[in-house]
N, CA, C and O atoms as CSV, one atom per row, in Angstrom:
chain,resi,resn,atom,element,x,y,z
A,1,MET,N,N,186.115,10.370,77.069
A,1,MET,CA,C,186.547,11.111,77.803
A,1,MET,C,C,187.196,10.289,79.010
A,1,MET,O,O,186.412,9.606,79.669
A,2,PRO,N,N,188.179,10.285,79.272
A,2,PRO,CA,C,189.279,9.489,80.268
A,2,PRO,C,C,188.211,9.714,81.508
A,2,PRO,O,O,187.608,10.750,81.787
A,3,GLU,N,N,188.154,8.318,82.224
A,3,GLU,CA,C,188.179,8.322,84.128
A,3,GLU,C,C,188.410,9.487,84.584
A,3,GLU,O,O,187.736,10.024,85.463
A,4,ASN,N,N,189.417,9.995,84.008
A,4,ASN,CA,C,189.779,10.904,85.445
A,4,ASN,C,C,189.673,12.194,84.930
A,4,ASN,O,O,190.401,13.096,85.345
A,5,ASP,N,N,188.571,12.418,83.791
A,5,ASP,CA,C,188.176,14.073,83.181
A,5,ASP,C,C,187.606,14.792,84.070
A,5,ASP,O,O,186.794,14.236,84.811
A,6,ARG,N,N,187.817,15.874,84.191
A,6,ARG,CA,C,187.429,17.064,85.311
A,6,ARG,C,C,185.191,16.851,85.026
A,6,ARG,O,O,184.177,16.950,85.718
A,7,ARG,N,N,185.502,16.583,83.814
A,7,ARG,CA,C,183.768,16.613,83.727
A,7,ARG,C,C,183.320,15.506,84.314
A,7,ARG,O,O,182.299,15.729,84.964
A,8,ARG,N,N,183.766,14.138,84.348
A,8,ARG,CA,C,183.238,13.149,85.047
A,8,ARG,C,C,182.972,13.344,86.580
A,8,ARG,O,O,182.110,12.795,87.266
A,9,GLN,N,N,184.183,14.509,87.051
A,9,GLN,CA,C,184.448,14.355,88.380
A,9,GLN,C,C,183.194,15.475,88.781
A,9,GLN,O,O,182.523,15.225,89.782
A,10,GLN,N,N,182.922,16.603,88.047
A,10,GLN,CA,C,181.952,17.523,88.273
A,10,GLN,C,C,180.494,16.839,88.008
A,10,GLN,O,O,179.631,17.538,88.540
A,11,THR,N,N,180.074,15.968,87.512
A,11,THR,CA,C,178.920,15.669,87.206
A,11,THR,C,C,178.832,14.428,88.344
A,11,THR,O,O,177.675,14.142,88.652
A,12,GLY,N,N,179.829,13.697,88.973
A,12,GLY,CA,C,179.651,12.246,90.114
A,12,GLY,C,C,179.276,11.292,88.969
A,12,GLY,O,O,178.952,10.307,89.632
A,13,LEU,N,N,179.136,10.998,87.901
A,13,LEU,CA,C,178.820,10.306,87.103
A,13,LEU,C,C,179.887,9.290,86.643
A,13,LEU,O,O,180.878,9.802,86.122
A,14,THR,N,N,179.866,7.736,86.755
A,14,THR,CA,C,180.357,6.927,86.069
A,14,THR,C,C,179.976,6.336,85.211
A,14,THR,O,O,178.776,6.382,84.940
A,15,GLY,N,N,181.030,5.415,84.324
A,15,GLY,CA,C,180.507,4.951,82.634
A,15,GLY,C,C,180.304,6.065,82.360
A,15,GLY,O,O,180.710,7.113,82.864
A,16,ASP,N,N,179.282,5.738,81.061
A,16,ASP,CA,C,179.335,6.296,79.623
A,16,ASP,C,C,177.559,7.355,79.846
A,16,ASP,O,O,176.662,7.043,80.629
A,17,TRP,N,N,177.556,8.122,79.242
A,17,TRP,CA,C,176.293,9.065,79.410
A,17,TRP,C,C,175.999,9.831,77.890
A,17,TRP,O,O,176.729,9.570,76.934
A,18,ALA,N,N,175.164,10.539,77.801
A,18,ALA,CA,C,174.643,11.404,76.562
A,18,ALA,C,C,174.001,12.402,77.015
A,18,ALA,O,O,173.444,12.142,78.082
A,19,THR,N,N,173.807,13.727,76.538
A,19,THR,CA,C,173.373,14.647,76.818
A,19,THR,C,C,172.645,15.210,74.947
A,19,THR,O,O,172.983,14.842,73.822
A,20,PHE,N,N,171.624,16.164,75.399
A,20,PHE,CA,C,171.201,16.836,74.348
A,20,PHE,C,C,170.928,18.360,74.564
A,20,PHE,O,O,170.449,18.958,75.528
A,21,GLU,N,N,171.350,18.754,73.459
A,21,GLU,CA,C,171.180,20.500,73.669
A,21,GLU,C,C,170.162,20.920,74.331
A,21,GLU,O,O,170.209,21.666,75.309
A,22,HIS,N,N,168.890,20.311,73.669
A,22,HIS,CA,C,167.636,20.800,73.650
A,22,HIS,C,C,166.857,20.118,75.233
A,22,HIS,O,O,165.737,20.474,75.599
A,23,LEU,N,N,167.646,19.193,75.936
A,23,LEU,CA,C,167.479,18.684,77.194
A,23,LEU,C,C,168.822,18.774,78.058
A,23,LEU,O,O,169.310,17.793,78.619
A,24,SER,N,N,169.372,20.086,78.102
A,24,SER,CA,C,170.765,20.275,79.134
A,24,SER,C,C,170.801,20.031,80.219
A,24,SER,O,O,171.882,19.916,80.797
A,25,THR,N,N,169.931,19.915,80.680
A,25,THR,CA,C,169.857,19.551,82.269
A,25,THR,C,C,169.819,17.883,82.668
A,25,THR,O,O,170.204,17.467,83.760
A,26,ARG,N,N,169.288,17.018,81.588
A,26,ARG,CA,C,169.060,15.421,81.307
A,26,ARG,C,C,170.257,14.963,81.023
A,26,ARG,O,O,170.789,15.427,80.015
A,27,ARG,N,N,171.069,13.842,81.903
A,27,ARG,CA,C,171.892,13.177,81.274
A,27,ARG,C,C,171.370,11.826,81.010
A,27,ARG,O,O,170.817,11.334,81.994
A,28,PHE,N,N,171.392,11.087,79.949
A,28,PHE,CA,C,171.251,9.709,79.499
A,28,PHE,C,C,172.313,8.787,79.896
A,28,PHE,O,O,173.472,8.902,79.499
A,29,THR,N,N,171.843,7.739,80.800
A,29,THR,CA,C,172.575,6.355,80.729
A,29,THR,C,C,172.650,5.475,80.255
A,29,THR,O,O,173.627,4.730,80.176
A,30,ASN,N,N,171.308,5.331,79.700
A,30,ASN,CA,C,170.732,4.289,79.267
A,30,ASN,C,C,170.483,4.418,77.556
A,30,ASN,O,O,169.360,4.777,77.202
A,31,PHE,N,N,171.373,4.170,76.648
A,31,PHE,CA,C,171.331,4.625,75.302
A,31,PHE,C,C,170.615,4.310,74.357
A,31,PHE,O,O,170.563,4.790,73.224
A,32,GLU,N,N,169.754,3.065,75.056
A,32,GLU,CA,C,168.079,3.288,74.089
A,32,GLU,C,C,167.178,4.064,74.437
A,32,GLU,O,O,166.215,4.279,73.701
A,33,GLU,N,N,167.326,4.655,75.672
A,33,GLU,CA,C,166.662,6.090,75.669
A,33,GLU,C,C,167.348,6.944,74.851
A,33,GLU,O,O,166.483,7.567,74.235
A,34,VAL,N,N,168.545,7.349,74.474
A,34,VAL,CA,C,169.166,8.133,73.461
A,34,VAL,C,C,168.472,8.123,72.310
A,34,VAL,O,O,168.066,9.140,71.747
A,35,ARG,N,N,168.272,6.691,71.823
A,35,ARG,CA,C,167.668,6.669,70.451
A,35,ARG,C,C,166.323,6.842,70.540
A,35,ARG,O,O,165.654,7.183,69.565
A,36,LYS,N,N,165.829,6.624,71.697
A,36,LYS,CA,C,164.256,6.958,71.597
A,36,LYS,C,C,164.047,8.358,71.598
A,36,LYS,O,O,163.060,8.746,70.972
A,37,GLU,N,N,164.903,9.380,72.280
A,37,GLU,CA,C,164.932,10.694,72.468
A,37,GLU,C,C,165.220,11.447,70.895
A,37,GLU,O,O,164.712,12.551,70.699
A,38,ILE,N,N,166.053,10.793,69.805
A,38,ILE,CA,C,166.418,11.127,68.355
A,38,ILE,C,C,165.260,10.862,67.689
A,38,ILE,O,O,164.709,11.663,66.935
A,39,GLU,N,N,164.787,9.527,67.995
A,39,GLU,CA,C,163.176,9.816,67.360
A,39,GLU,C,C,162.023,10.357,67.573
A,39,GLU,O,O,161.226,10.586,66.664
A,40,ASP,N,N,161.812,10.621,68.800
A,40,ASP,CA,C,160.805,11.583,69.317
A,40,ASP,C,C,161.302,12.976,68.848
A,40,ASP,O,O,160.548,13.715,68.214
A,41,ASP,N,N,162.514,13.317,69.145
A,41,ASP,CA,C,162.689,14.720,68.750
A,41,ASP,C,C,162.750,15.154,66.897
A,41,ASP,O,O,162.573,16.334,66.592
A,42,THR,N,N,162.988,14.181,65.867
A,42,THR,CA,C,162.819,14.213,64.519
A,42,THR,C,C,161.504,14.089,64.682
A,42,THR,O,O,161.007,15.130,64.253
A,43,PHE,N,N,160.556,13.269,65.129
A,43,PHE,CA,C,159.062,13.361,64.908
A,43,PHE,C,C,158.619,14.922,65.235
A,43,PHE,O,O,158.142,15.651,64.365
A,44,ASN,N,N,158.845,15.348,66.642
A,44,ASN,CA,C,158.428,16.695,66.986
A,44,ASN,C,C,158.738,17.693,65.958
A,44,ASN,O,O,158.062,18.722,65.968
A,45,VAL,N,N,159.752,17.536,64.976
A,45,VAL,CA,C,160.244,18.724,64.142
A,45,VAL,C,C,159.878,18.254,62.745
A,45,VAL,O,O,159.930,19.156,61.908
A,46,VAL,N,N,159.509,17.018,62.277
A,46,VAL,CA,C,159.086,16.761,60.980
A,46,VAL,C,C,158.046,16.071,61.025
A,46,VAL,O,O,157.395,15.986,59.984
A,47,GLY,N,N,157.633,15.458,62.084
A,47,GLY,CA,C,156.004,14.673,61.960
A,47,GLY,C,C,156.672,13.371,61.573
A,47,GLY,O,O,157.811,12.939,61.746
A,48,ASN,N,N,155.376,12.795,60.877
A,48,ASN,CA,C,155.333,11.573,60.483
A,48,ASN,C,C,155.753,11.229,59.157
A,48,ASN,O,O,155.629,10.087,58.714
A,49,ASP,N,N,156.248,12.181,58.510
A,49,ASP,CA,C,155.983,12.417,56.922
A,49,ASP,C,C,157.169,11.834,56.316
A,49,ASP,O,O,157.056,11.376,55.179
A,50,LYS,N,N,158.288,11.784,56.911
A,50,LYS,CA,C,159.851,11.366,56.406
A,50,LYS,C,C,160.159,12.510,55.854
A,50,LYS,O,O,160.483,12.636,54.673
A,51,ASN,N,N,160.069,13.495,56.749
A,51,ASN,CA,C,160.445,14.682,55.945
A,51,ASN,C,C,161.915,15.241,56.456
A,51,ASN,O,O,162.263,14.940,57.597
A,52,VAL,N,N,162.682,15.955,55.728
A,52,VAL,CA,C,164.017,16.135,56.239
A,52,VAL,C,C,163.926,17.681,56.880
A,52,VAL,O,O,163.268,18.558,56.320
A,53,SER,N,N,164.624,17.894,58.053
A,53,SER,CA,C,164.885,19.340,58.348
A,53,SER,C,C,165.856,20.219,58.477
A,53,SER,O,O,166.922,19.630,58.657
A,54,PRO,N,N,165.953,21.218,58.466
A,54,PRO,CA,C,167.527,22.176,58.380
A,54,PRO,C,C,167.736,22.423,59.902
A,54,PRO,O,O,168.608,23.256,60.149
A,55,ILE,N,N,167.156,21.904,60.891
A,55,ILE,CA,C,167.319,21.603,62.072
A,55,ILE,C,C,168.060,20.501,62.666
A,55,ILE,O,O,167.738,19.314,62.626
A,56,PRO,N,N,169.096,21.017,63.227
A,56,PRO,CA,C,170.041,19.786,63.922
A,56,PRO,C,C,169.594,19.632,64.860
A,56,PRO,O,O,168.778,20.383,65.393
A,57,ILE,N,N,170.333,17.887,65.596
A,57,ILE,CA,C,169.858,17.671,66.783
A,57,ILE,C,C,171.317,17.767,67.300
A,57,ILE,O,O,172.109,17.416,66.426
A,58,HIS,N,N,171.830,18.089,68.311
A,58,HIS,CA,C,172.781,18.253,69.136
A,58,HIS,C,C,173.154,17.298,69.967
A,58,HIS,O,O,172.867,17.691,71.097
A,59,LEU,N,N,173.728,16.068,70.019
A,59,LEU,CA,C,174.058,14.900,70.951
A,59,LEU,C,C,175.398,15.359,71.535
A,59,LEU,O,O,176.112,15.925,70.707
A,60,THR,N,N,175.947,15.236,72.872
A,60,THR,CA,C,176.990,14.513,73.138
A,60,THR,C,C,177.147,13.449,74.153
A,60,THR,O,O,176.599,13.382,75.253
A,61,ILE,N,N,178.297,12.323,73.403
A,61,ILE,CA,C,178.369,11.285,74.212
A,61,ILE,C,C,179.719,11.319,75.116
A,61,ILE,O,O,180.773,11.813,74.716
A,62,CYS,N,N,179.568,10.827,76.169
A,62,CYS,CA,C,180.897,10.983,77.089
A,62,CYS,C,C,181.038,9.334,77.309
A,62,CYS,O,O,180.080,8.611,77.583
A,63,SER,N,N,182.045,8.998,77.183
A,63,SER,CA,C,182.704,7.839,76.882
A,63,SER,C,C,183.821,7.423,76.945
A,63,SER,O,O,184.458,7.568,75.902
A,64,SER,N,N,184.472,6.828,77.980
A,64,SER,CA,C,186.326,6.511,77.612
A,64,SER,C,C,186.508,5.604,76.781
A,64,SER,O,O,187.633,5.232,76.450
A,65,LYS,N,N,185.100,4.973,76.189
A,65,LYS,CA,C,185.188,4.164,74.954
A,65,LYS,C,C,185.617,4.629,73.615
A,65,LYS,O,O,186.242,3.941,72.808
A,66,VAL,N,N,185.200,5.957,73.431
A,66,VAL,CA,C,184.995,6.601,72.136
A,66,VAL,C,C,186.166,8.297,72.072
A,66,VAL,O,O,186.192,9.274,72.820
A,67,ILE,N,N,186.947,7.959,70.855
A,67,ILE,CA,C,187.480,9.775,70.791
A,67,ILE,C,C,186.819,10.429,70.352
A,67,ILE,O,O,185.916,10.187,69.551
A,68,ASP,N,N,187.255,11.714,70.948
A,68,ASP,CA,C,186.624,13.077,70.359
A,68,ASP,C,C,186.215,13.407,69.018
A,68,ASP,O,O,187.173,13.764,68.331
A,69,LEU,N,N,185.288,13.405,68.517
A,69,LEU,CA,C,184.398,13.569,67.154
A,69,LEU,C,C,183.217,14.283,67.166
A,69,LEU,O,O,182.248,14.215,67.922
A,70,THR,N,N,183.510,15.158,65.961
A,70,THR,CA,C,182.192,15.752,65.575
A,70,THR,C,C,181.770,15.296,64.490
A,70,THR,O,O,182.555,15.311,63.541
A,71,LEU,N,N,180.361,14.734,64.290
A,71,LEU,CA,C,179.926,14.178,63.377
A,71,LEU,C,C,178.588,14.730,62.398
A,71,LEU,O,O,177.577,14.085,62.674
A,72,VAL,N,N,178.476,15.246,61.866
A,72,VAL,CA,C,177.383,15.733,60.965
A,72,VAL,C,C,176.730,14.765,60.069
A,72,VAL,O,O,177.355,14.312,59.111
A,73,ASP,N,N,175.465,14.403,60.323
A,73,ASP,CA,C,174.567,13.021,59.646
A,73,ASP,C,C,173.722,13.904,58.589
A,73,ASP,O,O,172.647,14.368,58.972
A,74,LEU,N,N,174.072,14.098,57.562
A,74,LEU,CA,C,173.467,15.003,56.304
A,74,LEU,C,C,172.478,14.139,55.894
A,74,LEU,O,O,172.758,12.948,56.025
A,75,PRO,N,N,171.091,14.485,55.303
A,75,PRO,CA,C,170.121,13.591,54.503
A,75,PRO,C,C,170.293,12.786,53.277
A,75,PRO,O,O,169.684,11.780,52.912
A,76,GLY,N,N,171.086,13.330,52.818
A,76,GLY,CA,C,171.954,12.776,51.515
A,76,GLY,C,C,171.261,13.667,50.603
A,76,GLY,O,O,170.763,14.757,50.886
A,77,ILE,N,N,171.290,12.932,49.188
A,77,ILE,CA,C,170.696,13.909,48.241
A,77,ILE,C,C,169.127,13.548,47.995
A,77,ILE,O,O,168.761,12.374,47.954
A,78,VAL,N,N,168.236,14.627,47.837
A,78,VAL,CA,C,167.048,14.231,47.904
A,78,VAL,C,C,166.329,14.786,46.420
A,78,VAL,O,O,165.928,15.922,46.170
A,79,ARG,N,N,166.322,13.897,45.779
A,79,ARG,CA,C,165.885,14.085,44.085
A,79,ARG,C,C,164.386,13.647,43.819
A,79,ARG,O,O,163.605,14.263,43.094
A,80,VAL,N,N,164.060,12.287,44.640
A,80,VAL,CA,C,162.532,12.084,44.260
A,80,VAL,C,C,161.801,11.996,45.673
A,80,VAL,O,O,162.216,11.241,46.553
A,81,PRO,N,N,160.693,12.808,45.835
A,81,PRO,CA,C,159.985,12.394,47.318
A,81,PRO,C,C,159.188,11.236,47.460
A,81,PRO,O,O,158.601,10.813,46.464
A,82,ILE,N,N,159.090,10.716,48.438
A,82,ILE,CA,C,158.915,9.294,49.045
A,82,ILE,C,C,157.308,9.690,49.713
A,82,ILE,O,O,157.119,10.826,50.149
A,83,GLU,N,N,156.690,9.109,49.729
A,83,GLU,CA,C,155.322,8.871,50.917
A,83,GLU,C,C,154.582,10.264,50.786
A,83,GLU,O,O,154.130,10.849,49.802
A,84,ASN,N,N,154.621,10.600,52.188
A,84,ASN,CA,C,154.265,11.826,51.866
A,84,ASN,C,C,154.895,13.126,52.297
A,84,ASN,O,O,154.377,14.016,52.971
A,85,GLN,N,N,156.164,13.071,51.761
A,85,GLN,CA,C,157.007,13.856,51.092
A,85,GLN,C,C,156.736,15.235,50.230
A,85,GLN,O,O,156.460,14.946,49.066
A,86,PRO,N,N,156.739,16.654,50.481
A,86,PRO,CA,C,156.396,17.368,49.872
A,86,PRO,C,C,156.922,17.142,48.188
A,86,PRO,O,O,157.870,16.414,47.893
A,87,ALA,N,N,156.236,17.790,47.347
A,87,ALA,CA,C,156.998,17.535,45.722
A,87,ALA,C,C,158.263,18.320,45.813
A,87,ALA,O,O,159.276,17.953,45.217
A,88,THR,N,N,158.209,19.696,46.757
A,88,THR,CA,C,159.183,20.289,46.497
A,88,THR,C,C,160.651,20.136,47.179
A,88,THR,O,O,161.615,20.897,47.097
A,89,ILE,N,N,160.498,18.793,47.943
A,89,ILE,CA,C,161.707,18.527,48.909
A,89,ILE,C,C,162.800,18.716,48.045
A,89,ILE,O,O,163.444,19.650,48.525
A,90,ALA,N,N,163.454,18.230,46.808
A,90,ALA,CA,C,164.562,18.655,46.254
A,90,ALA,C,C,164.899,20.054,46.226
A,90,ALA,O,O,166.006,20.244,46.731
A,91,VAL,N,N,164.418,20.945,45.875
A,91,VAL,CA,C,164.705,22.427,45.974
A,91,VAL,C,C,164.648,23.035,47.252
A,91,VAL,O,O,165.134,24.136,47.507
A,92,ASN,N,N,164.076,22.336,48.016
A,92,ASN,CA,C,163.838,23.038,49.403
A,92,ASN,C,C,164.954,22.480,50.579
A,92,ASN,O,O,164.958,22.970,51.708
A,93,PHE,N,N,165.822,21.481,50.202
A,93,PHE,CA,C,167.088,20.684,50.651
A,93,PHE,C,C,168.153,20.631,49.652
A,93,PHE,O,O,169.199,20.029,49.896
């Protein structure tokens, strides 16, 4: 997002920031906190079982250093359960 973009002017923020759909009123300027929020939200949804969830995490990053892009991170092909994953994980997803 260019420095003169209206969304920057509306927020009053300079530099880069990120927002999550589930925390729509909070703006993250520390990207270490963004990483932690991804981990925390994943844990809240699937627990500590290395499981996979159909519930997406919607993250928006506003920066003049990146292009507009939509990225979908898929879990890959899950064939063999590991650790605490359910035996049916291959057919669940």
